[in-house]
N, C-alpha and C positions, 0 to 999 in steps of 0.2 A: 075316230081316236080311240086306241087302248084301254081298256080299264082290266082292273080283278091286281090280283098280291102280285105281281111279277111287272108291274108298269112301271112304278115309281124305279126300281133298281136298272130296269132298261133305258131309263131316263136319262139315269145318274152315270152307266155306261156310257151314251151318247154324247152329254157333257163330256167325263173326262177324256175321252177319247179326242172330242176336237180340242181339249185344253192342249192334250200332248201335242196337236197339230198347228196348235197359234198358241206359243208358248203365252203372247199378252195377255191372250185370255184365262190365267191363271190369276192373275192379278184382280183384274176384273170380277172373277169367281169370287176373289177372297174378300172383296171391298165388299160384295151382294150381299156374301156373308155378315159378313160387320156390321152395315147397314141395316138388315131384316130386322135385327132383334128390335132395334131402338124404332125402326117404322112400327112394330108391333106393338109398342108399349105406348107409344101417342093415344093417346085422350082426345080425338076432334069432337067429340060432345060435350067437352067442359067449355063450359059449367051447365050442366045440364038442368039445373031447378036452384033457386032462390040461391043468394053466399049471402050466410049470416055473418057479420062480424061485430065483435064480442068487445064492449068495452066495459072496465072494470071500474067505472066513476060515473057519476050521476047525470044525468041528460043536462047543458046550458054551459059546462067547464071545456075547458079550450081540447080537453081528449075528445068530449063529444062531438064539437066545431071540427075536430080535425076530421073525425070519421066519417061524419055525414057530410063533407065537402068532399072528400077525394072518392067517398062510395056513390055519391050522384054519377060523379065523372066515368067511375068504373062499370057503371051500370049502364050506362051510355055505350061504353067501348067493350065490354061483355056479351051485351045482348041478352043482360039478364038480371032482377031485381037484387041489388043490395040493402040491407037490411040492418040495422044498426038497434044491437040487444044491447041494451044498459043494463049489466049485472052490477051492482055498484057496493063497496062492504070491504072491510080488512085492507086497505090499503093496494085495493087490485087484484087480492089472493085468488078472490073468490070467483071473479070470470076468469084468472088465468087457467086456475084449477079445473075450471068446464071447459074452455077450450083445447087444454091439453088431453084430454078421455076423450075430445071429439074425435068421430071419423074422421080420418087422413085421408079426405079425398077433394081438400080444396075446398069443402062448400062452407066449411066453416073456419072463421079465419078470430084472429086475437090483436086488439091494438095494445103493441107493448110501448112503455113510457118508460121513464127515467124513474120513476115510485118501483112498478112494478121488474124492472131490469134491468136496475140499477142499483139502486138505494135498498128498495127493499130484501134481492138476498144476502143481504150485511146484518138486517138488522132481525130478524125473525128465524129463533134457532129451525126451526121444523117447519118448509114448506112440503104442501103436498104434490108437489110437481118439482123436479128441475129445470131451473130458469132458461139451462140452456140445450142441456139433454132433451128435453121435453118437447122442443121446439123446432121448427125449419126457419132461419130467418129469409126473408122476401123481397124487405125493403124498408128505407128506411128515409122519412115521409119528408118530415119538418122537425125545426128546432126555434124554440121561445129563449131568444138570451135573456139571462136572469138581471135586473139593474138595483142597486141600492138607492133607495129613497130614504130621506131623514125629513125630520117633522122641523121647521123653520125655527123652533125653539131651538135646534141644535146649533151652537156657535161653530160651524165648521160648513165652510163651503168646498170642500175636497178631501179626498180619502186621507191627505200627508196632516191637514190640520184636527179629522177626527181623529185618526189615531194618537195624537197628542193630547187631546180634550179627554178619551179615552183611559188612558193611562194616568191621565195627573188626575181622574174618579171612580177611581173601580170599581166594578157594582153597582156606580150611581143611575146607569145605562139602561135603558132595553128594549131590548130587537120583539118584534113579532113574528110569526111564524103559522102555518098554514096546520099544524099540527106536530105532535111527537113523528120524528121519521122521515118531514115531508122533504121535498128538493129545498125550499125556501130555509131550513131548518139545517140541511145537511150547508148548505151555501154558506153560512152566517158563522159553522162553524168552524167552517175550510177558513173564514175570514178573521175568525179569534185566532185561531193556530198559527195564520202568516203575518197576524199582528202585534200577536204577542199582549191581547187587550181580558178585560175581563167584562163579562157583560149577564143581563139577566135576564133568561128566555122568558117568554110569555109564549106559549102555544095557543092557537083558538081551532075551533071545525070549521077552518079553511079559508081561502082566501078573502074572500066576500066578507067573512064576520072581521078578520083582522081591520081591514082597508079602515074605517072609519076610528076608530080608535088610532091609530095613525096619524090620521089627518086632526085629530082633535089634541094631538097629542101627549094622551097616556101612555102612548109606548113612542119613541123615539125613532126609532126607523126598523126598515124591513127590507131584506133581499127578496124579489119574485119580479113576477113577468113583469111586462110594461102598461098593456092595457087596463089596469083596474085605477092605474095611479098617473096616467098622463094627463087626465082633465085638472085634477090638483096639481100638478106638476104647472100645469099652461095660467091658473086661477093665482098663485103665488104661497100657496098652503105650504105645499112640500117642495124639496129639492132633490134632484137626482144628482146623486155625487158619483158613479162610478157605472161600468158598463162591465157584467162579467162577460167579456166578450174578446173574439180574436182581433176584432175592428169596431169602430163605433158605428150605432145604431140610426139608422136614415130618421128615425121621428126622435131622432135626441143628440143629434149632430155634433152639439156643441159638449155632451157629456163626455168627459173622455175614458180610454178603459181603466180597470184596472193592473192592468201591465204599465199604459204609460204613468202611473203615478207612482210607478217605483213595487206594484204586489204584481207578479208573474206568476201562472199554474190557477189565477180564480177564476178561470172561464168556467161557467156553469149554465146550463140550461135546459130548458125543457122541454123535450121530446117523445117526439110518438112516429112508431113504424109499425110495419106488419108485420105478423108471421103466420104460420100452419102448424098444426100437429104433426108431431115426429113423424116420419114415413109419408109422407104427402108426396104423391109423384114429383120428380126432378121436372118434366114438362110442363107440369101444374107449376110447379113456383116460377118457373120461366117464363111463362105467358102473364101471371098475376104480376111480375116484378117488371115486365114491359107495358103492362096495362097502367100501373101506377107512374110509373117514368113517366109517360104519356098524358095522365093526367096532369100531374104537376108543372106541363109545360104547358097544358089550356089558360092563356089569357087572363080569365072570369077566376082562376084558380089562383093567378097569382096575385090577381086586383087584391084579392079578398084577401088574402093573407099579408100581404104586404101593409095593409090597413092598421093589421094588429102588430106590427113588429117581428113577423112567423116568419123564417128563413126559409126555405124549400133547399132541402136536400136531394134526395134520390139516390140513385146507383147500383151496385149490387147486391147479391141477397150474402157472396162473401163479404164485402164491404160491411153491410149490416153485422153478419154473425163478430167479424172484428171489433165493430163500434162495442157491443153489446157485452165485451168481453171485457174490454175496457175501462168500460162504465163502470163494472161491477166491483173489478181492482182497485180503481181509482177513490170512490166511493166508502168499500172496505176499510182501505186504509183511513179516510176522516173517521167512520162511525169510529175505529179501533183506538184513533190517537183520541175522540171526545168520547169514549165511552158510553155510544150510543146502542142502549141496546131494548127491544119490546119484546116482552113476554108475550 
């Protein structure tokens, strides 16, 4: 084999000569040149170390459980440990900022939520990151439809009757939420706008703190995810009036949706997806997307989510990016109409 400064030019000359003799080789050469840069950019060693998934909320909640459930399967599929890093505080802002500043190599991910990438961008005047431009979407994982639950003292068994009662008693009835600017808060404000009713907001420090007072009748109703309320519905202490979903829930098949009761556009749900820092290589994003979708197909994962009324979604990075943009727009309209801001 010939080596030296003239070896490459000679090899190129021979290749060009062959292409001139065989025109079909020109197309092959063009394809080779186009594919080579992409192959060179591949990262066959990814992941080369444990993957950290930042969750902006405390352990034990639905965000944490979702991240750990999917993370365990990702570990099996990718051959590396997946570690959940809970960085709670400021409605997920602390964790989101940490992820936005992480190295864009696919080894630090962020679990995005309705709070961090749907409602939050509309409530805070300044964020230390851009909810869209600072991240690369990977996949929307799951969604938990919200349901309106009412104490049995409320003289209504459906939304139509409830609206009649509320309009006849403006300001008398109280609704609980997981806090100012939380998904249950925005969902309830959306209901107020659509129904044209006057209600008193009672914010709590999380859903867990609110449920006992709803069950005791200290507050009259709440719109939130089903799991903490299902036992109380079964015992007869609460009623489920409507599902904020396109279809009825498997765990509450007798509860009609808001749309079925004449209130379209009331769909609302807690959702969880995966993001990476902006600049993460496309082949890494695609590999993570494929692994997440595969994880969501596993029977044990589907069974675990089903018992908590969690809907499995999945999909492409492009679809998740469009979903985030639509959520920010939609909840921004609700926040402005209800004049909700957090300093």
